[in-house]
N, C-alpha and C positions, 0 to 999 in steps of 0.2 A: 494655965494648963489647957483649958478649953480651946483657946486661940491656937495653940500649937497643934492640937489634934485637927483643927480645921485647915491649917496651912500645910501640914505635913503631906497630905495626898497631892496637893498642888506642886510642892517641891519635888516629890518623887516623879510625878508626871513630866514636869519640865526637864528633869535630869534624864529621864528615859528618852524623851524626844531629842534632846541634844546628843545622846549616845547614838540613837538611830540615825541621825543626820550625818554623823561622822563615819558610819560604816558604808563603804561603797556598795551600791546595789545596782541592779538592772531590772528590766521588766521582761517577762516572757509573754510574747504575743502569738496567738494562733489565728490564722486567717483561713477562712473557707474559700479556697480557690476553685471550687467545683461549681457546677451549674445547679446543684441540688442541695437541699438542707442536709446537715450532718448533726449528729447528736453525741453527747457525752465526750466531746473533744477535750483532751488534756495531754499534758506533757509530763513525763516522769524522768527523774535522774536522782541518784543517791537517795536521800531521805525526802526529797522535794516531789510534790505532785501539784500541778496547777489545778485551779478550779475547773471542773468539767463544764462543758457548755453546749447549748443548742445554737447552731450558727446557720443563718440563711446564707445563700450565695453572696460572696464578697464581704461578709461581716467578719469582724475580728473580736477576739476576747483577750483582755490583758490582765496579767497577774503581776502586780508591782512589788517592789522591795525584795527581790530575790538577792541574797548576798553573793558577792563576788567570791570565788572565781567561777566562771562558767564551766560546765562539765565537758569532758572529752566527747561523750556521746549522750543522746537522749532517746527515750522511747516516746513516740507520738501515737496516741490511741484515739480512735473515733468509731462511730457507727454511721454507715451510709443510710440514705433515706429508706432503703429496703430492709433495714435492720441488721445488716451484715456487719460484724465487728472487724476492724482493721487495725493493724499495728505496723509501725515502721521505725526501725532503729536508724538514727541519722547521726552523722558526724557534726559536732557543734564547734569545738575549739579550733579545728583545722579550717573552718569556713570564716572565722572571725579575724579581723585585723589584729596584728600583734599589739597595738596600742588600745585595744578594746577596753572601755571603762565607762560605766554609768550610762549605758545605752540600752536599746531594746535588742532582744534576740527574737527574730521573727521566724516562726514556723508556718509555712504555707502548704496546706493540704491541697493536692492537685487532682485532676480527673483520673489520671492513670495510677492512682494509689501511691504516687510518689510524694515526698515532702521536701521542700527546699528550706534551707536555713540561711539567714542573712541578718545583718544588723541595720540595713537600710531598707525602707519601704520601696519595693519595686513591683508589687502586685498590681495587675490590671484585670478586672473581671472578664472572664471569657465570654465571647459572643455566641 
């Protein structure tokens, strides 16, 4: 009986890992495309909210294992270096390829308070 109690948590863990690996997921990536630091940067949609973050210029934050399907729209929230809060609702599903699966969704916060959405890294730090 003692051996079963020791092995049971391992079996449950392995079963959980196998189940997780079978569920299609993607990563939510936030890139600071501005020339200043930003704070509390995160993405929200449905019941999901990515981890907020402090990002220096050109730095990215990644929240992995977000279950498929991607949302139609998402809210990107951040604070600029001067402490001003910003929000931008962006189209997500329309910007992704029809065969999107198990990739990154990249949200790049730009200087003009716009946010781009893509699944391929295209960002270059502004000069």
